[in-house]
VEXNUPA-853491 format. One line per 5 residues: their letters; for each residue x, y negated, z negated of N, C-alpha, C. Coordinates in steps of 0.1 Angstrom, whole numbers. Each point is the difference from the previous one (the first is absolute). Example, Ala and Ser with C-alpha at 12.3 -4.5 7.8 and 13.67 -1.06 7.14 Angstrom:
REM residues 2
as> 132/57/-78/-9/-12/0/9/-12/0  -4/-11/7/9/-11/0/-8/-11/-8 .
This chain:
REM residues 370
xxxxx> 1014/-567/-595/14/2/3/6/-13/-6  -8/-12/2/7/-12/-5/1/-1/-15  -10/5/-5/0/-1/-16/11/10/-5  2/12/6/11/8/-3/14/-6/2  2/-7/12/12/-7/1/3/-10/-10 .
xxxxx> -9/-8/-4/0/-11/-9/4/7/-14  -7/11/-4/4/5/-12/14/5/0  4/7/11/14/5/0/10/-11/0  -2/-11/5/10/-13/0/-1/-4/-15  -11/-2/-6/0/-4/-13/7/10/-9 .
xxxxx> 0/13/2/7/10/-8/15/-2/1  4/-6/11/15/-3/0/5/-9/-11  -7/-9/-4/4/-9/-11/5/8/-13  -9/8/-6/4/7/-11/10/11/1  0/6/13/11/9/2/14/-5/1 .
xxxxx> 1/-13/6/13/-6/1/3/-5/-13  -9/-3/-8/4/-6/-14/5/12/-8  -6/12/0/5/12/-8/14/3/4  2/1/14/13/4/5/10/-9/-4  -3/-12/1/11/-10/-4/3/0/-14 .
xxxxx> -10/2/-9/0/0/-14/9/12/-5  -3/12/6/7/11/-5/15/-1/5  3/-4/13/13/-1/3/8/-12/-7  -7/-9/-4/6/-12/-7/4/6/-15  -9/7/-6/2/6/-12/12/9/-1 .
xxxxx> 1/8/12/11/10/1/13/-6/1  1/-11/8/11/-6/2/8/-7/-12  -9/-2/-10/6/-7/-12/9/10/-8  -2/14/3/8/9/-7/11/4/8  2/-4/13/10/4/9/14/-7/-3 .
xxxxx> 10/8/-3/13/-7/-4/6/-6/13  9/-11/-2/7/-6/10/-6/-11/7  -6/-10/-7/-7/-10/9/10/-11/5  -5/-10/6/10/-9/5/9/-7/-8  -4/-3/-14/9/-6/-8/11/10/-4 .
xxxxx> -4/13/-2/12/10/-3/8/1/12  -4/-2/13/9/1/11/11/-11/0  -6/-13/-3/11/-11/-1/9/1/-12  -5/6/-10/9/4/-11/11/9/3  -5/11/8/9/11/4/10/-6/9 .
xxxxx> -3/-9/10/9/-6/9/11/-8/-8  -6/-7/-11/11/-8/-8/9/9/-6  -6/12/-6/9/9/-7/8/9/9  -2/0/13/6/8/10/-3/15/0  -13/2/-4/-6/14/-2/-13/3/10 .
xxxxx> -2/-11/11/-10/1/7/2/11/11  -12/8/1/-1/10/11/-15/-2/5  -2/3/13/-14/0/6/1/2/15  -11/-6/6/-2/2/14/7/-11/9  8/-8/-7/9/-8/8/-7/-15/2 .
xxxxx> -12/-2/-5/-5/-14/1/6/-8/-11  -2/-15/3/6/-9/-10/-11/-8/-5  2/-5/-12/-9/-7/-8/6/-15/-4  -6/-10/2/4/-13/-3/-5/-4/-14  7/-1/-9/-5/-2/-15/1/-15/-3 .
xxxxx> -2/-3/-12/0/-13/-4/14/-5/0  2/-13/3/13/-6/-1/8/4/11  -6/6/11/7/3/13/7/14/-1  -1/8/-11/7/13/0/-7/9/10  7/9/5/-5/9/9/3/15/-5 .
xxxxx> -9/9/3/3/13/-6/-6/10/10  7/12/1/-6/10/10/-8/9/-9  -10/8/7/-10/7/-8/6/12/-7  -8/2/-11/4/10/-8/0/-3/-15  7/8/-9/0/-2/-14/-12/8/-7 .
xxxxx> 1/-1/-13/-11/7/-7/-5/-9/-11  -8/5/-9/-5/-7/-11/-15/0/0  -6/-10/-7/-13/-2/-1/-6/-7/10  -15/2/3/-5/-6/10/-2/-16/-1  -8/-5/8/-2/-15/-2/-8/-4/-12 .
xxxxx> -4/10/-8/-8/-5/-12/10/-4/-11  13/2/1/8/-2/-11/1/-15/-4  3/-3/-12/0/-13/-5/12/-9/3  2/-11/-5/13/-7/3/10/3/-10  12/-4/3/10/4/-9/9/12/6 .
xxxxx> 12/0/-4/10/10/6/-3/14/-5  -7/0/-10/-3/15/-5/-12/7/7  -7/-7/8/-11/5/7/3/8/12  12/-1/6/4/5/13/12/7/-2  1/13/6/12/8/-1/12/-8/6 .
xxxxx> 11/-1/-6/12/-5/6/0/-15/-3  -9/-6/-6/0/-14/-1/8/-6/-12  5/10/-8/8/-5/-12/11/-9/4  2/-11/-6/9/-8/3/-2/-12/8  -13/1/8/-4/-11/8/-7/-11/-7 .
xxxxx> 0/-12/4/-6/-11/-7/-16/3/1  -6/0/-12/-14/2/1/-9/-10/8  6/-13/1/-7/-10/8/1/4/16  10/6/3/1/6/14/-10/10/2  -2/9/-9/-10/11/1/-14/-7/1 .
xxxxx> -3/-10/-8/-13/-7/0/-1/-7/15  9/-5/4/0/-7/14/-4/11/11  6/12/-2/-3/11/11/-15/4/-3  -4/1/-11/-14/4/-4/-10/-11/6  3/-11/-1/-8/-13/5/-1/1/15 .
xxxxx> 13/3/7/-1/0/13/-8/11/6  1/12/-6/-9/11/5/-13/0/-5  -3/-9/-9/-14/0/-6/-2/9/-11  10/6/-6/-1/10/-11/-1/-6/-13  0/-15/1/-2/-7/-13/-16/-1/-5 .
xxxxx> -8/5/10/-14/-1/-3/-5/13/-5  -11/0/-6/-7/14/-6/-4/8/13  -1/14/-2/-3/8/11/-14/-3/5  -9/-3/-8/-15/-2/5/2/-14/10  7/-9/-6/0/-12/8/7/2/14 .
xxxxx> 10/8/-1/7/2/13/-8/9/10  -7/9/-5/-10/9/8/-11/-8/6  -6/-9/-8/-11/-8/5/4/-10/11  13/-6/-2/6/-9/9/2/8/15  6/13/-2/1/8/12/-13/2/7 .
xxxxx> -10/2/-7/-13/4/8/-4/-13/7  0/-12/-7/-4/-13/6/9/-2/12  12/1/-1/9/-2/14/-4/11/10  -1/13/-3/-4/10/9/-14/-3/7  -9/-5/-8/-13/-4/5/1/-8/13 .
xxxxx> 10/-9/1/2/-9/11/12/4/9  5/13/-2/10/7/6/13/-8/0  2/-5/-13/13/-6/-3/9/10/-8  10/8/6/6/10/-6/13/-4/-5  5/-13/1/12/-6/-6/12/4/9 .
xxxxx> 11/-1/-7/14/2/8/5/11/-7  9/7/8/8/12/-4/12/-4/-10  2/7/-9/11/-3/-10/13/3/7  2/7/10/13/4/6/3/-5/13  -11/-7/6/2/-6/13/-6/-13/1 .
xxxxx> 6/-9/6/-4/-15/1/-13/-1/10  -10/9/-2/-11/1/9/-13/2/-8  -11/-4/6/-12/4/-6/-5/13/2  -7/7/-9/-4/14/2/-7/2/13  -9/-9/5/-8/0/12/11/0/12 .
xxxxx> 9/-9/0/10/-1/11/9/13/2  3/5/-14/7/14/1/-8/11/6  -13/0/-4/-7/11/6/-2/-1/15  -3/-14/4/-2/-1/16/14/2/7  12/-2/-8/13/3/7/2/15/2 .
xxxxx> -6/9/-11/3/14/1/-9/7/7  -13/-6/3/-12/7/6/3/6/13  6/-9/8/2/7/15/7/14/0  10/2/-10/6/14/1/-10/10/-4  -8/-1/-11/-8/8/-5/-14/3/11 .
xxxxx> -2/-11/5/-12/1/11/6/9/12  12/-3/3/7/8/12/0/15/-4  4/4/-11/1/14/-4/-14/6/0  -8/-8/-8/-15/6/-1/-8/0/13  2/-8/7/-7/0/13/3/11/8 .
xxxxx> 12/3/3/5/11/8/-3/12/-6  1/2/-14/-4/12/-7/-14/3/1  -9/-11/0/-14/2/0/-4/4/15  6/-6/10/-3/4/13/3/16/3  14/3/-4/4/13/3/-8/11/-7 .
xxxxx> -2/-3/-14/-9/9/-7/-13/3/6  -8/-10/6/-12/2/5/1/6/15  9/-3/5/2/4/15/3/16/-1  7/5/-10/3/14/-1/-11/7/-6  -4/-5/-12/-9/9/-8/-13/1/5 .
xxxxx> -7/-9/6/-13/2/6/-1/10/10  8/0/11/1/12/10/4/13/-6  9/0/-11/4/11/-4/-11/7/-10  -6/-9/-7/-12/4/-9/-11/7/9  -4/-7/11/-10/6/8/4/13/6 .
xxxxx> 13/1/4/4/13/6/0/11/-12  3/-3/-11/0/10/-11/-14/4/-4  -8/-10/2/-16/3/-4/-5/10/11  4/-2/12/-5/8/12/5/14/-2  13/1/-4/7/13/-1/2/5/-15 .
xxxxx> -11/-4/-7/0/4/-14/3/16/-3  10/3/-7/4/13/-3/9/8/9  2/-8/12/9/5/10/14/-2/-2  10/7/7/13/-3/-3/6/-14/0  -6/-8/11/4/-14/0/-4/-8/-14 .
xxxxx> -12/3/-5/-5/-5/-12/10/3/-12  3/13/0/8/6/-11/14/-7/-1  8/0/11/12/-5/-1/1/-16/-1  -10/-8/7/0/-13/-2/-4/-3/-15  -8/8/-6/-4/-4/-14/13/2/-9 .
xxxxx> 8/10/4/12/1/-8/9/-13/1  0/-5/12/8/-14/1/-6/-11/-6  -13/0/-1/-8/-10/-6/2/0/-15  -1/12/-5/1/2/-15/14/-4/-4  10/3/7/15/-3/-3/0/-17/0 .
xxxxx> -7/-4/10/1/-15/2/-7/-6/-12  -11/6/-5/-7/-6/-11/7/2/-14  8/10/0/6/4/-13/14/-9/-2  5/-4/12/13/-8/-2/-3/-15/-2  3/-7/-11/-2/-13/0/7/-8/11 .
xxxxx> -3/-12/4/5/-8/10/15/-4/-3  2/-3/-12/13/-4/-4/11/12/1  -6/12/-4/9/11/1/2/4/14  -9/-1/9/1/3/14/10/-11/6  0/-12/-5/9/-10/5/14/4/-5 .
xxxxx> 2/5/-11/13/3/-4/6/11/10  -9/10/3/4/11/9/4/-6/13  -9/-9/5/4/-6/14/14/-7/0  2/-8/-12/13/-6/-1/11/10/-1  -1/10/-7/10/10/-1/3/6/14 .
xxxxx> -10/3/8/2/8/12/3/-10/12  -5/-12/2/0/-7/10/5/-14/-1  4/-4/-11/6/-14/-3/13/1/-7  7/10/3/15/-1/-5/2/7/-14  -12/4/-6/2/5/-14/9/11/-2 .
xxxxx> -2/11/10/9/11/-1/2/7/13  -8/-3/10/1/6/14/0/-9/11  -10/-5/6/1/-9/11/-2/-13/-1  7/-10/4/0/-14/0/-8/-4/13  -13/1/0/-9/-2/12/-6/-13/-2 .
xxxxx> -6/-3/-12/-8/-11/-1/7/-9/-11  -3/-13/0/7/-9/-10/-7/2/-13  7/-4/-11/-6/3/-13/-6/-13/-7  5/-11/5/-3/-13/-6/-6/-11/10  -10/-7/-4/-5/-11/8/-11/4/10 .
xxxxx> -8/-10/4/-10/2/10/6/-4/14  11/-6/1/7/-3/13/15/-1/-3  8/1/11/14/-2/-2/4/-13/0  13/-2/-5/5/-14/-2/1/-8/12  1/6/12/2/-7/12/-13/0/7 .
xxxxx> -11/0/-7/-14/2/6/-2/-12/10  3/-12/-4/-2/-12/7/7/-1/13  10/7/1/10/0/13/-6/10/10  -8/10/-4/-5/10/9/-10/-6/10  -3/8/11/-10/-3/9/-13/4/-6 .
xxxxx> -11/-3/6/-13/2/-5/-2/15/-1  4/7/10/-1/15/1/9/6/-11  12/-6/-2/8/5/-11/-6/-3/-14  -6/-11/-2/-4/-3/-13/-12/9/-3  -8/4/10/-11/10/-2/5/13/-4 .
xxxxx> 10/5/8/6/11/-4/7/2/-13  7/-11/-3/6/-1/-12/-9/0/-13  -11/-7/2/-11/0/-10/-5/13/-3  -5/7/11/-6/13/-2/12/11/-4  12/-3/2/11/8/-5/0/0/-15 .
xxxxx> -2/-11/-5/2/-3/-15/-13/5/-7  -12/-2/6/-13/4/-8/-3/14/1  7/8/9/-4/14/3/0/7/-13  10/1/-7/1/10/-13/-11/-5/-9  0/-13/-5/-9/-5/-9/-15/3/4 .
xxxxx> -2/-2/12/-16/2/4/-3/15/0  10/9/5/-2/14/-2/-3/4/-15  8/-4/-9/-1/2/-14/-14/-4/-5  -4/-12/3/-13/-7/-4/-11/9/6  0/5/13/-10/6/6/-3/14/-6 .
xxxxx> 9/8/-4/-1/13/-4/-12/3/-10  -1/-8/-10/-10/2/-10/-14/-3/6  -2/-12/6/-13/-5/6/-3/10/10  8/5/8/-2/10/11/-6/13/-5  4/4/-11/-5/14/-5/-13/-4/-6 .
xxxxx> -4/-9/-8/-13/-3/-6/-9/-2/10  3/-8/12/-9/-5/10/-4/13/9  9/9/2/-2/11/9/-10/10/-6  2/2/-13/-9/9/-8/-14/-7/0  0/-13/-3/-13/-7/0/-8/2/13 .
xxxxx> 8/-4/10/-7/3/14/-6/14/2  9/10/-3/-4/14/3/-12/2/-9  1/-3/-13/-12/5/-9/-14/-7/5  3/-13/4/-13/-8/5/-5/7/13  8/4/9/-5/6/11/-6/14/-2 .
xxxxx> 7/6/-10/-7/15/-3/-13/-2/-6  -2/-11/-9/-14/-2/-5/-10/-2/10  4/-8/10/-10/-2/12/-3/10/10  12/8/1/-2/11/10/-9/11/-4  -2/3/-13/-9/9/-6/-14/-5/-2 .
xxxxx> -3/-13/3/-14/-5/0/-8/4/11  -13/-1/-3/-10/6/10/0/-7/13  1/-14/1/0/-6/13/11/3/9  11/6/-6/12/3/9/-5/14/8  -7/9/-9/-5/12/7/-10/-2/9 .
xxxxx> -9/-11/-2/-10/-2/10/6/-6/13  11/-8/-1/6/-6/12/6/11/8  6/9/-7/6/13/7/-10/8/7  -11/2/-7/-11/8/5/-6/-7/14  2/-14/0/-5/-6/12/9/2/12 .
xxxxx> 12/6/-2/9/1/10/10/-10/2  1/-8/-9/11/-11/1/14/6/-1  10/-5/7/13/4/-1/6/-2/-14  10/7/-3/7/-1/-13/5/-14/-3  7/-5/10/5/-15/0/-12/-8/-2 .
xxxxx> -10/1/6/-12/-9/-1/-6/1/-15  -1/12/-4/-5/1/-13/9/-7/-11  14/3/2/10/-4/-9/1/-15/-1  3/-5/12/2/-15/0/-12/-9/3  -11/6/5/-12/-7/1/-10/-1/-11 .
xxxxx> 2/10/-9/-8/0/-11/6/2/-16  10/9/2/6/3/-14/9/-11/-2  9/-6/9/9/-10/-3/-4/-12/-7  -12/-6/6/-6/-10/-5/-3/0/-14  -6/12/-5/-4/1/-14/11/4/-9 .
xxxxx> 9/8/6/12/5/-10/9/-11/-2  1/-10/9/10/-11/-1/-4/-10/-10  -13/0/-4/-5/-11/-9/9/-2/-12  2/11/-7/10/-2/-11/13/-3/0  6/4/12/13/-5/4/1/-14/5 .
xxxxx> -10/-4/7/-1/-14/5/-2/-10/-13  -9/4/-8/-3/-9/-13/12/-1/-7  10/9/0/12/-1/-9/11/-8/6  -2/-7/13/10/-7/6/4/-11/-9  -8/-10/-5/5/-11/-8/8/4/-12 .
xxxxx> -4/8/-8/8/4/-12/12/8/4  0/9/9/12/6/5/11/-11/5  -5/-8/9/8/-10/6/8/-9/-11  -8/-4/-9/6/-8/-11/10/8/-8  -5/11/-3/9/10/-8/12/2/7 .
xxxxx> 2/2/12/12/3/6/8/-13/2  -6/-12/-1/6/-11/3/8/-4/-14  -5/2/-11/3/-5/-12/4/9/-10  -6/11/-1/3/8/-11/9/13/3  0/3/13/9/11/4/13/-2/2 .
xxxxx> 5/-13/1/13/-4/5/10/-2/-12  -5/2/-12/9/-4/-13/14/7/1  1/12/-1/11/7/-1/7/2/13  -7/0/11/6/1/15/8/-12/2  -5/-13/-4/8/-11/2/12/-1/-7 .
xxxxx> 0/6/-13/11/0/-7/11/10/4  -5/12/5/10/10/5/6/-4/13  -7/-8/8/5/-4/13/6/-14/0  0/-8/-12/5/-13/-1/-8/-10/8  -12/2/1/-10/-9/8/-5/-10/-9 .
xxxxx> 2/-14/3/-5/-10/-8/-14/-4/2  -8/10/-5/-15/-3/0/-6/-1/-12  -13/1/-2/-7/-2/-12/3/13/-10  2/10/5/3/11/-9/14/-2/-8  9/-5/7/14/-3/-6/-2/-11/-9 .
xxxxx> -7/-10/4/-2/-12/-9/-7/3/-14  -10/9/3/-6/6/-13/9/7/-8  9/8/5/10/8/-7/9/-9/-7  5/-10/5/10/-10/-6/-7/-8/-9  -12/-3/2/-7/-7/-9/-2/6/-14 .
xxxxx> -4/13/1/-2/8/-13/13/2/-7  9/4/8/16/3/-7/4/-13/-5  -3/-13/4/8/-11/-5/-10/-8/-8  -14/6/-2/-9/-7/-9/-4/-14/6  -2/-1/13/-5/-11/6/-15/-2/-1 .
xxxxx> -3/-4/-12/-16/0/-2/-8/-7/8  3/-12/6/-9/-7/9/-2/9/12  10/7/6/-1/7/12/-7/13/-4  2/7/-11/-6/12/-4/-15/-3/-1  -3/-10/-8/-16/-2/-2/-7/-7/12 .
xxxxx> 8/-7/7/-7/-5/12/-2/9/10  9/10/3/-3/9/10/-10/10/-5  0/3/-13/-11/9/-5/-13/-6/0  -1/-13/-1/-13/-7/2/-4/1/14  8/-4/8/-3/-2/15/-3/14/6 .
xxxxx> 7/10/-2/-2/13/6/-12/8/-7  -3/-2/-13/-11/4/-6/-14/-6/5  1/-13/2/-11/-7/6/-2/5/14  10/2/8/-1/4/15/-5/15/-1  4/9/-9/-4/13/0/-15/1/-5 .
xxxxx> -5/-9/-7/-14/-1/-5/-9/-4/12  5/-9/7/-7/-6/13/-1/9/9  12/9/2/-1/11/10/-8/11/-3  -4/3/-13/-8/10/-4/-15/-5/4  -3/-13/-2/-13/-5/4/-1/1/14 .
xxxxx> 10/-4/9/0/2/14/-2/14/4  7/10/-6/-3/14/2/-15/3/-1  -6/-4/-10/-15/4/-1/-8/-7/10  3/-11/3/-7/-7/11/2/7/14  12/4/2/4/10/11/-9/11/1 .
xxxxx> 0/7/-10/-8/12/-2/-15/-2/4  -6/-11/-5/-14/-3/3/-1/-4/15  10/-6/4/-1/-5/15/2/12/9  9/10/-2/0/11/9/-9/11/-2  -7/0/-12/-12/9/-4/-11/-8/-6 .
xxxxx> -10/-4/7/-11/-8/-6/-7/8/-11  2/14/0/-7/8/-11/5/-3/-13  11/-5/-1/7/-2/-13/-7/-13/-6  -5/1/-13/-6/-11/-7/6/-2/-12  9/-9/-1/7/-5/-12/-9/-7/-11 .
xxxxx> -12/-5/5/-9/-7/-9/-5/9/-11  -2/14/3/-4/10/-9/12/4/-10  12/-4/2/11/3/-9/0/-11/-12  8/4/-9/4/-8/-11/14/-5/3  3/-12/-4/14/-4/4/10/7/-9 .
């Protein structure tokens, strides 16, 4: 097992390299880089997610604009809308953002910095990428944690009940609910909740924006708790729906596989009660695959599932930060978060395999190729 873990950790290095290389290459062809954004602000044509860029010479610009990516050369003809601007000013901008260097040199410098977790500073905010991520992380963790707990609390008992009553009316109508939940994307379900319960067209029951109210600090402790749950109710429900459907069917199918095995028939033949058979024998074996998926499911709900939900509910978390960074071409934030979350995801995959081996010693990863 030790040799397998070492091989998997070594495999992280080329995986990260390829992911960063592909995304770095793609971004060179994306229009509307930070230089174009400053030019667009100067020309009065800037549009974007509302973030601001500080350019050379103290010029500030809001995100947006079009044109060539950061691979363009110096001079006013290399950027859309730059006609009439001083070429020296364009060169100063390129030097400030590092675009005066060749592509391969910039990429290698990025790899060297990322190796020591130096992600640089945001183009749009006067903060480092690490401090930005740490500032936004509590919101995403809050949503992901409650969604994770709610999904597992509902799905495991429901999946067991569906397995026991397989083919019966309860299984049929709950399967219909599960299929609907699986078919509806989380962001579309969030829009439905907003329309119905957040003043979209019908009832104004829940707030539409923020994680807490503006007068949160003036409330009592009990009032703060109630206000917090009042705000997270709709986002958490929207995030839970997809994970709830997948996990319910996973639990049901896992239990069905175990119920049909010979050892269950033997336990019943010995006169054991159905509950003793189900929870004393089947549960332990059937839950292996569910338990082993905890690490990756938890990380997935924390970081990857909140993207559009945070945007829709105006929650200032990692999802919204990523959205604004992509829209405004905030390359340090885009690549820094891509590197950090990819690395975290790869480590969680290894942790998942270790969990599999821990909960079921029969699993031998040494016999597998990486």
